[in-house]
SEVEXPA-541633 format. One record per atom (N, C-alpha, C, O): x, y, z. Coordinates in steps of 0.2 Angstrom, whole numbers, plus 5000, padded with zeros to 4 digits. Example, Ala and Ser with C-alpha at 12.3 -4.5 7.8 and 13.67 -1.06 7.14 Angstrom:
REM SEVEXPA-541633
506649725039
506249785039
506649845039
507149835042
506449895035
506849955036
506450005039
506750065040
REM end
This chain:
REM SEVEXPA-541633
576255765560
576455835562
577355845564
577555835570
577755865559
578355835560
578855885565
579355875567
578255945566
578455975573
578555965579
578855985584
577955905580
577755895586
578455835589
578455775587
578855875594
579155805597
579055825605
579555835608
578355825607
578355795613
578055735616
577455715616
578555695618
578455635621
578355615628
578555565631
577855675631
577755665639
577155635638
576655665635
577155555641
576655505642
575955535642
575455525639
575955585648
575255595651
574855665647
574355695649
575155675642
574955745639
574555715631
574355755626
574455645632
573955625628
573455565629
573555525634
572955555626
572555495626
572555455622
572355465617
572655395624
572655325621
572255275618
571955235621
572255285610
571455255610
571555165608
571155135605
572155145609
572255075609
572755055614
573255025612
572555075621
573055065626
573054995628
573254975633
572854935624
572954885626
573554855625
573754805627
573954895621
574654895617
575154915622
575754915620
575154935629
575454945635
575654885638
576154875642
575154825637
575354775638
576054745635
576454705639
576154755631
576854735628
577554765631
578054745628
577654795635
577954835640
578154795645
578654795649
577654745647
577854675652
578154645649
578154585652
578654625643
579254615640
579854645641
580354625640
579754725643
580354755644
580854725649
581454735647
580854695656
581254655657
581554615655
582154615655
581154545652
581354505647
581854515643
582454495643
581654555639
582154605634
582854625636
583354615632
582854665643
583254695645
583754625646
584354625644
583454585649
583854525653
584254495648
584854485650
583854475640
584554465635
584754505632
585354485630
584754555631
585254605628
585754615633
586254645631
585854595642
586254605645
586654555645
587254555645
586154495646
586654435644
587054435639
587654425640
586954435632
587054435627
587854485629
588454475627
587554545633
588454595631
588854545635
589354525634
588554535641
589154505645
589554455641
590254455641
589354405637
589754355635
590154385630
590654365629
589754455626
590254495622
590954525627
591554535624
590754535634
591354575635
591854535638
592454555638
591654465641
591954435642
592654385635
593154365637
592454385629
592954375624
593354415624
593954405623
593054485624
593354545623
594054555628
594554575627
593754525635
594354515640
594954485639
595454505641
594854425636
595254355637
595754375630
596354345630
595454415625
596154425620
596354495620
596554525615
596254525627
596454605625
597154605626
597354565630
597454645624
598354665627
598254705632
597654715634
598854735634
598954765641
598654835638
598254855634
599154885643
598854965645
598655005641
598355055642
598854985635
598855055631
597855045629
597455095630
597654975627
597054975626
596654975632
595954995632
596854965636
596454955642
595855015644
595254995646
596155075642
595555125644
595055115637
594455115638
595355125632
594855125625
594355065627
593755075627
594555005629
594054955631
593554965635
593054935635
593955015640
593155025645
592755085642
592255085644
592955125639
592355155636
592155115631
591555115632
592355065625
591755035623
591355005626
590854995623
591454975633
591154945635
590554965639
590054935640
590655055641
590255085644
589855105639
589255105641
589955125632
589555125626
589155095623
588755115619
589255015626
588954955624
588354955628
587854935627
588554975633
587954955640
587555015639
587055005642
587755065635
587155125634
586855115629
586255135627
587155085626
586755065619
586055015620
585455015618
586354985625
585754935627
584854975630
584254965629
585155035634
584555055636
584255105631
583655125631
584655125626
584355165621
583955125617
583455145615
584155055615
583655005612
582954995615
582454985612
582954985623
582554985627
582255035627
581655025626
582355095627
582055165626
581655165619
581055185618
581955155615
581855135605
581155085606
580655095603
581155035610
580554975610
580155025614
579655045610
580155055620
579555085623
579155115620
578555105619
579555175617
579355235609
578755205606
578255215606
579055155601
578455095599
578255085603
577855135603
578155035607
577455035612
577155085612
576655075610
577155155614
576855215614
576655235607
576055255606
576955225601
576455245594
576155195593
575555215591
576155135594
575655065594
575055095598
574455075596
575155125602
574555135607
574055195606
573455205608
574355215601
573755265596
573755335600
573255365602
574355365602
574255425604
573955475602
574155485597
573455535604
573055585603
573155625608
573155615614
573155705603
572955765608
572555805605
572655805599
572155835607
571555875604
572255955601
572255995596
572755955606
573156005604
573456015598
573556065595
573655945597
574155925590
573655915584
573855895579
572855925585
572455915580
572055955577
571555985580
572355985571
572256035567
571256035566
570956085568
571155975564
570355975564
570055975570
569555935570
570156005576
569655985583
569256035583
568656005584
569156115581
568656135581
568056125577
567456145578
568256075570
567656055566
567455985571
566855965571
567755955575
567655895579
567355905585
566955865587
567355955588
567055985596
566356005592
566156025598
565856005588
565556035587
565055975587
564455975588
565455915585
565155835586
565155815594
565155755596
565255855596
565555835605
564955775609
564455755606
564955775612
564355725616
563655795620
563755845622
563155745619
562555775624
562355745629
562155685629
562455775635
562455755640
561855805645
561755865645
561555765649
561255795654
561255775661
561155725663
561355825665
561555845673
560755825675
560355865674
560555755679
560055775683
560255775690
560655735692
559955825694
560055825701
559555825705
559055845705
559655805709
559155785716
559055865719
559555895718
558555885722
558555945725
558155925732
558055965736
558055865733
557555855739
557755885745
558255915746
557355895750
557655905757
558155885760
558655925761
558155835761
559055785762
559555825758
559955825762
559655845753
560155865750
560455935753
560955965752
559855945759
560156015761
560555995769
560656025773
560755925769
561055885774
561955925772
562255935767
562055925781
562755965779
563455925781
563955945784
563355865780
563955825780
564355835774
564755795773
564155895769
564555945764
564255995766
563656005767
564956045766
564956135766
564856175763
565256185759
564256215762
563756205767
563356175767
563056165772
563156125762
562556095761
562656035755
563056045750
562455985754
562555935750
562555975742
562955975736
562055995744
561556025735
562056075734
562256065728
562356125738
562756185737
563356145734
563556165728
563556095737
564356075733
564356055728
564756045724
563456005726
563555975719
563356025715
563356015709
563156085718
563056135711
563656175710
563856195705
564056175714
564656205714
565256155711
565756185707
565256095712
565456075707
565356035699
565655995696
564656055698
564356035693
564656105686
564756115680
564656145691
564756215687
565356215683
565456235677
565856185690
566656185688
566756125681
567256135677
566356075681
566256035676
566056065671
566356065665
565456095671
565156135665
565756195662
565756205656
566156215666
566556265663
567156215659
567256235653
567456175660
567956135657
567756095651
568256075648
567056085649
566956065643
567056115637
567056175638
567056065632
567156105623
566756065620
566856005619
566256105617
565956065611
565256025615
564656025611
565155995619
564655965623
564056005623
564056055625
563555975622
562856005623
562555975631
562455915633
562556035635
562456015643
561856035644
561656095643
561455995646
560756015649
560755995659
561155965662
560056045660
559956005668
559356005669
558856035667
559355945673
558455925674
558655915684
559155885686
558055965686
557955955693
557555905695
557055895691
557455875700
556955825705
556955815710
557455805713
556555825713
556355805720
555955735721
556055675721
555255775721
554455735721
554255735714
553755705712
554555775711
554255795704
555055795699
555455755701
555155825694
555555845688
555355895685
554755895684
555755945683
555955985678
556356005674
556955995677
556456035668
557156025665
557156095666
556756135663
557656125670
557856195671
558356225665
558356285665
558656195661
558856215655
558856135650
559056085651
558756155645
558756075639
559656115636
559956175635
559956035634
560456035632
560756105628
560556115622
561356145630
561456195626
562256195626
562656165629
562456235623
563156245622
563256315624
563856335624
562756355627
562856415629
562956395639
562556385643
563656395639
563756355645
563556425651
563256415656
563856485649
563556535654
562956535655
562756565660
562356525650
561556515656
561556475658
561256475663
561756415656
561756335660
562056355666
561656345671
562656385667
563056395674
562556435679
562556425685
562156485675
561656535680
561156485682
560856495687
560956455678
560356405680
560556355687
560356345692
561056315685
561356275690
561356305696
561256275701
561656385697
561756425703
560856445705
560656455711
560556445701
559756465704
559656385708
559456395713
559656315706
559356265708
559156275715
559456295720
558656255716
558256255722
557756215724
557256205720
557656175730
557056125731
556556145734
556156115737
556556235734
555956275739
555256265733
554656255736
555256265728
554656275722
554656185721
554356165715
554756145724
554656085722
554256035726
554156055732
554055985723
553455935729
554155905732
554655905730
554055885738
554455845742
554655765740
554255755735
554855735741
555055665739
555555655735
555855705733
555755595733
556355585728
556155535723
556055475723
556055585718
555755525712
556355515706
556455545701
556655465709
557355455706
557055425696
557155455691
556755385698
556255365690
556155435686
556455455681
555655465690
555455525685
556055575683
555855615679
556755585687
557155615687
557555605681
557855655677
557655545680
557955495676
557455515669
557555535663
556855495671
556455505664
556355555660
556155555654
556455585665
556455675660
556955685657
556855705651
557755675661
558255685658
558455645650
558655675646
558155585651
557855545644
557755585641
558155605637
557155605641
556655635636
556955695633
556755715627
557455725637
557855785634
558355775628
558655825626
558255705626
558755675622
558455645617
558755625612
557755635617
557355585613
557355605606
557255555602
557355655604
557455675598
558155705595
558255745589
558555695598
559255715596
559655685592
559755625592
559955705587
560355675584
561155635585
561455605582
561255655590
562055645591
562155565594
561755535598
562655535591
562855455593
563055445600
563055395603
563355515602
563655495611
563155545615
563055605614
562755495620
562355535623
562455495632
562455435632
562455535636
562655545644
562155565648
561755605647
562055525654
561655565659
562055565665
562455515666
561955615670
562255615676
561955615681
561755665683
561655565684
561355565689
561255555696
561155505698
561355625701
561455635707
560955615713
560455665712
560855585717
560455585724
560755555727
561155515726
560455575734
560655555742
560155535744
560055545750
559755465740
559155425745
558855395740
559055405734
558355355743
558055315740
557455335735
557255395734
557255295731
556555315726
556155315729
555955255731
555455385733
554955365736
554555415732
554255455736
554355415727
553755455725
554055445716
554655425714
553355475713
553455465706
552955405703
552755365708
552855395696
552555355694
552855305689
552555265685
553655325690
553855305683
554455265689
554655305693
554655195689
555155165692
555655185689
555655205683
556455185693
556955175690
557355135687
557855155685
557055065687
557255015684
556855025677
557155015672
556255045676
555955065668
556155155665
555955175660
556555185669
556855255667
557555205664
557855215658
557655165667
558555135664
558355105660
558855105656
557855075658
557755025652
557555095645
557755085640
557155135647
557155185642
557755225639
557955235633
558255235645
558955265642
559355215638
559855225635
559255145639
559555095635
559255085632
559655045628
558755085629
558455095623
558755165617
558755155610
558855195620
558955245614
559755255617
559955315618
560355205618
560955205618
561255265622
561655305620
560855275628
561255355634
561455305640
561255255643
561855325640
562555295647
562155345652
561955395651
562155295659
562055355665
562455325670
562455265672
562955385673
563055375678
562855405682
562755465683
562755355687
562555375697
562955395701
563555375702
562755435703
563255455710
562655475716
562155515716
563055425722
562655435729
563055475732
563655475732
562555545734
562855565740
562855575746
562355565750
563355585748
563255575757
563755545761
563955495758
564055565767
564455535771
564355465772
563855435770
564755425777
564455365778
564355365786
564655395790
563755305786
563555335794
563055405795
562555405791
562955435798
562555485800
562855565798
563455585799
562355615796
562355675794
561855705797
561355685799
562155785797
561455835801
561255845794
561555855789
560355835796
559955815791
559555835791
559155815795
559255915787
558455935790
557855885789
557755835785
557555905797
556955865799
556455905799
556455965802
555855885795
555055935797
554755915802
554455865802
554655965807
554455965814
553755985814
553556005809
553155985820
552656045818
552856115818
552456155817
553656125820
553856205822
554256215818
554556275817
554356165813
554656185806
555256155804
555156095803
555856175802
556356145800
556856135803
557256185802
557156095807
557656095811
558156035809
557955985806
558756045812
559355995808
559455945814
559455965820
559555875813
559755835817
560055785816
560055765810
560355755819
560655685815
560355635813
559955605816
560555615806
559955555805
560555515800
561055545799
560355445798
560655385795
560855415787
560455445784
561255395785
561255405780
561255365773
561755345771
560455355770
560255285767
560255325759
559855375757
560655305756
560555275748
560555205745
560955165746
560055215741
559755155739
560255125733
560055115727
561155115734
561355095730
561355045725
561755045720
560955005726
560854945723
560454965716
560654945711
559854995717
559655035713
560055065708
560055055702
560655115710
560955155707
561255125702
561355135696
561655065707
562255015703
561754975695
561954955690
561254985698
560854945694
560654975688
560454945683
560555055688
560455075684
561055105679
560955135673
561455095682
562355105680
562555035675
562855045670
562354995677
562554935673
562154925667
562354905662
561454945669
560954915663
561254965657
561354945652
561455045658
561555085653
562255085651
562455135647
562755035654
563455045652
563655095654
564055115650
563555125659
563955185663
564055155670
564055095672
564355215675
564655175681
564355195686
564155245685
564255175693
563855205698
564755235704
565155195707
564755295705
565155305710
564755335716
564155355715
565055335722
565155355729
565355425731
565955435732
564955485733
565255545733
565155555743
564755575745
565655535746
565755565753
565955625756
565955655761
566255645751
566455735754
566455755744
566355725739
566655825746
566655865740
567255855736
567355865730
567755835740
568355815735
568255745731
568455745725
568055715734
567655625729
567255645724
567355625719
566755705725
566455715719
566755745714
566555745709
567255785715
567755835710
567855765706
567655755701
568155715711
568655675706
568055605702
568255565698
567455615705
567155575699
566855615695
566555585690
566855675694
566655715689
567255695683
567155675678
567855715687
568355715683
568555625680
569055605677
568255605681
568255515678
567755495675
567755435672
567155535674
566755535671
566955565665
567055525661
567155635665
567355685661
568055635655
568055625649
568555605659
568955555655
568755505651
568955505645
567955445655
567855415652
567455425646
567555385641
567055495645
566655505639
567055535634
566855525629
567655565635
567955585633
568455515627
568555525621
568655465631
568855415627
568255395623
568255405617
567755375625
567155355620
566855395615
566455375610
567055445617
566855505610
567355505605
567255525600
567955485606
568655485602
568455405599
568455395593
568355355603
568155285600
567655295594
567755275589
567055335597
566555345590
566555385585
566255375579
567055435587
567055495581
567455465575
567355465569
567955435579
568455405574
568855345573
569455325573
568055295572
568255215574
568255215566
568455155565
568155245561
568355235554
569155255551
569455225546
569255315555
569855335554
570055365558
569855415561
570655325561
571055345569
571355425567
571555435562
571355465572
571655505574
572355515575
572755555574
572455455579
573155455581
573555475577
573455465571
574155505581
574755545580
575355515584
575455535589
575655455580
576055445585
576955465582
577455425583
576855535578
577355565574
577955585582
578555565581
577855605585
578355625590
578655555594
579255555595
578455515594
578655455596
579155425592
579655405594
578855415585
579255385580
579755435579
580355405580
579855505579
580355525577
581055525582
581555545580
580755505588
581255505593
581555435592
582055425594
581155385590
581355305591
581755335584
582355325586
581755355580
582155365572
582955395573
583455375571
582655455578
583255475580
583955435583
584455425580
583555415589
583955345594
584155305590
584755295590
583755265584
584155205580
584655235576
585155205574
584655295573
585155315571
585755315574
586255295572
585855345580
586255335584
586555305587
587055305589
586155235587
586555185589
586755145583
587255105584
586455145577
586955125571
587355145570
587855115567
587455235573
588155265570
588655245576
589255265575
588455225582
589055235586
589655165585
590155175589
589655115581
590055095581
590555115574
591055085573
590255145572
590855175567
591255255570
591755275569
590855285573
591355315579
591855295582
592355315582
591455235585
592055195588
592755185585
593255185588
592455165580
593255145574
593455195574
594055185576
593255245572
593455315569
593955325577
594655325577
593555335582
594155325589
594855305590
595355335589
594755245590
595155195589
595855205584
596455185585
595555235579
596055255573
596355285575
596855305571
REM end
């Protein structure tokens, strides 16, 4: 795309980021270029005549040093080009590709402990709010919702109708579901929603604040089912460190007391490791937002790698165009100097 001159590095995703290792050679390259320049400058000083040419030689030296920085910039631009920069905004075929997006299911714990108030107004309310923001930022991904406590059910199958999905997330409650935390059943139900799907890129976001204490399907077995279907599982442990004001069932009803936060991080990490996902810990709403952003970026990169593994969509034209322009300026600078001297 010849009209693209944007080389702002953070506006791109890079398909081959390992090329950035070549930037480690910049200081070495700069050292040798400046060393060579000093040697040339010394030769010029001992052969120069007096005043009339002194000012001209000063400008020549300045120009020569400036060209070194330009050469280093050209090298940097070429490295960025090799890294495979890609942006949906510069891809004419992006609408066609969006329909082949990711299939994703959010498996959300709605057990009683999710009403703890270390997140405001509760863990569940914060989880719902962040999940809705995450959905609103997606494009072309089919997203579903599974709700679980002591049992699990599908609140919304994977869909592109984000309005319906967001409405379902807003309605989520643990009021009409058996008590307990059946992590295995919740994950297994999410896996079953993708069983007949044909998409090659699938992921589950499993969110909980406790340990598996219910259900007849273990988290380990559910993770094996996900692995068999090439479904990545990102697990999120929700809860502050230490104690939190949590609901407790008493003979007189539900009351809030300070209770220790107990998250089975070992199991959540094992699920993530087994399915090529990642485990995250959210101690407040801000970190939960950051976790969803990380998952979004990870899945976006995986999607690009999978969809374009046979034909790269990389568009290095902007970096190459600037490299060419700068290279032409560097090559023309001696002619300009000779013309000035004449």
